[in-house]
C-alpha positions in Angstrom: -6.0 -26.3 9.5 -6.9 -23.8 12.4 -7.1 -21.1 9.8 -9.7 -22.9 8.0 -11.8 -23.1 11.2 -11.5 -19.0 11.8 -12.2 -18.5 8.0 -15.1 -21.1 8.5 -16.6 -19.1 11.4 -16.2 -15.7 9.7 -18.2 -17.3 6.6 -21.0 -18.6 9.2 -21.3 -15.1 10.6 -21.2 -13.6 7.2 -24.3 -16.0 6.4 -26.1 -14.6 9.9 -25.2 -11.0 8.7 -23.1 -10.7 11.6 -20.4 -9.4 9.9 -19.6 -5.7 8.4 -16.5 -5.6 6.3 -14.6 -2.8 4.4 -12.9 0.0 6.1 -15.7 2.2 6.6 -18.3 0.1 7.8 -16.1 -1.5 10.3 -15.2 1.8 11.4 -19.0 2.4 11.7 -19.4 -0.5 13.7 -16.7 0.3 16.6 -18.0 3.7 16.8 -21.4 2.4 16.9 -20.6 0.0 20.1 -22.2 -3.2 17.9 -18.5 -4.4 17.4 -17.6 -7.4 19.4 -14.7 -8.0 17.3 -12.2 -6.3 14.5 -10.2 -8.6 12.4 -7.2 -6.7 10.4 -5.5 -8.4 7.5 -1.9 -9.0 8.0 -1.3 -7.5 4.6 -3.2 -4.2 5.1 -1.7 -0.7 5.0 0.3 0.5 8.3 -1.8 3.0 8.4 -4.7 1.0 8.1 -3.3 -1.2 11.5 -2.6 2.1 13.2 -5.7 3.5 12.5 -8.0 0.0 13.9 -5.7 -0.7 16.6 -5.8 3.2 18.0 -9.7 3.2 17.5 -10.5 -0.6 19.1 -8.1 0.2 22.0 -10.1 3.6 22.6 -13.6 2.0 22.5 -12.2 -1.3 24.2 -13.1 -3.6 21.3 -10.6 -6.5 20.9 -8.5 -6.7 17.7 -6.8 -9.3 15.9 -4.4 -9.3 12.9 -5.2 -12.3 10.9 -5.1 -13.6 7.4 -4.7 -11.8 4.3 -7.0 -9.4 2.7 -7.5 -12.2 -0.3 -8.7 -14.8 2.5 -10.8 -12.4 4.5 -12.8 -11.2 1.6 -12.9 -14.9 0.3 -13.9 -16.1 3.9 -17.1 -14.1 3.7 -17.7 -14.3 -0.3 -16.7 -10.8 -1.0 -13.5 -9.2 -2.8 -10.4 -8.1 -0.9 -10.9 -7.0 2.8 -8.6 -5.1 4.9 -10.8 -5.1 7.6 -13.9 -7.0 9.1 -15.8 -6.3 12.5 -17.8 -9.2 14.1 -21.1 -8.1 15.7 -22.1 -11.4 17.5 -20.4 -12.3 20.7 -20.9 -16.0 20.3 -18.9 -16.0 16.9 -16.6 -13.6 18.7 -15.9 -15.9 21.5 -15.2 -18.9 19.4 -12.8 -17.3 17.1 -11.0 -15.4 19.8 -10.6 -18.9 21.3 -9.3 -20.6 17.8 -6.9 -17.6 17.4 -5.2 -17.7 20.8 -4.9 -21.6 20.8 -3.3 -21.2 17.4 -0.8 -18.6 18.9 0.4 -20.7 21.7 
C-alpha cells in the first residue's frame, strides 16, 4: 500500500511536469540545480547507481533507491525508467516522508 502512495505522488508530479526521467534528463536536472530529489530503481545497473550516488553527493541532492525500472516507468506513464529527478519541493518532501516512514 505504501509503495502505491509513492508511485501515486510520482504520477501526480509527472502530470504537473515536475519529473525528468531517463539517465540524461535526470543528470541534466541535477547539474542545472533544478532537481530536488533523485530516485534510482533498485534493479538499475551498479554503474548507474554509483554514478547518481556520486553526482547527488557532489550536488547535495537527496537520492533514494526505490522500486523497479518497470514500476517507476509505469508510475509516470512511460516505459522502463532507471532514474527520475523531481523538480518540485512539495512532491519531494511528500515522497521523502513516505519512503522514510516505510524504512522504519
